[in-house]
N, C-alpha and C positions, 0 to 999 in steps of 0.2 A: 107113370107120374113119379116124380122124385119124392123121396121120403127122407127128410133131414132128421138127424138125431144128435142132439147136444148132450154133453155129459161133463161131469167134473165139478159141478157146483157143490155147495155145502155151506155150513156155518163156520165162520172164522172170526177171530178177534181182529179189531182194527190193527193195521200194521202187518197183518199176515198175508199169505199168498195162496193162490189157487191157479190151477191150469185147466182151462176148458178145452174140450175137444168137440169137433163137429165132423160127422161122417154122413154119407148119403147112400141110399140104395136107389137103383134105377137111374142114376145120373153120375157122370164123372165131373169133377170140378175143373178138369183140365180145360183151359181156354177161357175160364171165367175169372173176373175179379170177384173175390169173396169178401164178405163183410161180417162183422159182429155187430149186433144191435142189442139194446136192452130196454126193458119196460119196467118202471117202478110203479108201485100201487098208485092208482089215480092219475098217472101221467101217460103221455103219448110215448110210443116206441121211439127210441132215438138211436142215432148212429154212434158207434163206439170206435170201430177201426175197420180198415179194409186193406187188402193186399192184392196186388196186380196178378194177372194170370201167370206172369213169369216169376213172381215172387220178388222182383227187383224194386218194387215201389210199394211203400206203405203210407198210410195216412191215419191220423188219430184225432178224435175229438179233443178239444183243449182240456177238458176235465180229466182225461186219463193220460195225456201225453207225459212221457217220462216214467210212467208207472206200469203201463200195459205194453205188451209186445205181441203182435200177430205174426204167425208163421204158417207155412203149409208144407205138407209132405205128399208129393205126387204119388209115390209108390203106394202109400196107404190111403190115398184119396181122403185126406184128413186136413182140417184147418184147426189151428190151435190159437188160444188166447192165454198168454201168461200174464197173470195179474199179480202185481206186487204192491206193497204199501197200501193195502186196501183200506178204504174209508167207509164209514157207515152210509154215506151217500152213494156208494157203489151198490148198495142193496137193490136187487132187481132180478127179474127173469131175463136170462141172456139167450139170444137166438143167433143163428148164423143163416146167411142166405147170399145169393148172388147180388152183386151191386153193379150199376144202379138199378137194374131191373131184376126183381126177384124171380124165383123159379115158378111162381104162381101158387105156391103153398108154403106153409111154415111148419116147422117142427114144434114140439111141445115146450122146447126151451129147457134150461137148467137154472134152478133157483140158486142165487148167491145171496147170502145174508151175512152182513158184517156187523158185529156187535161192538159197541163202544166200551 
């Protein structure tokens, strides 16, 4: 069973930046479109960004377009989310998983808190 591990979250002031990382044990990301998702307190989990298996195509939620960048490193079996110009509304727990069908389990996520 795949075990996803997200890291890189933290507390940052509005306008700041963070870089999230996602790795997996028991599964390679090769061949999968990978996505980042987030869940704010009291809200449903929502899509943030995805990157195709080849890395040649990316897509973003309107709320993060122009501020976030998703990338992947095949050699390290890692997916990244570079987050710039962070806003308080970006505060959430961030998760990664395959898209559109997830791996059947989710990691614990990484908390991102943006202070105003």
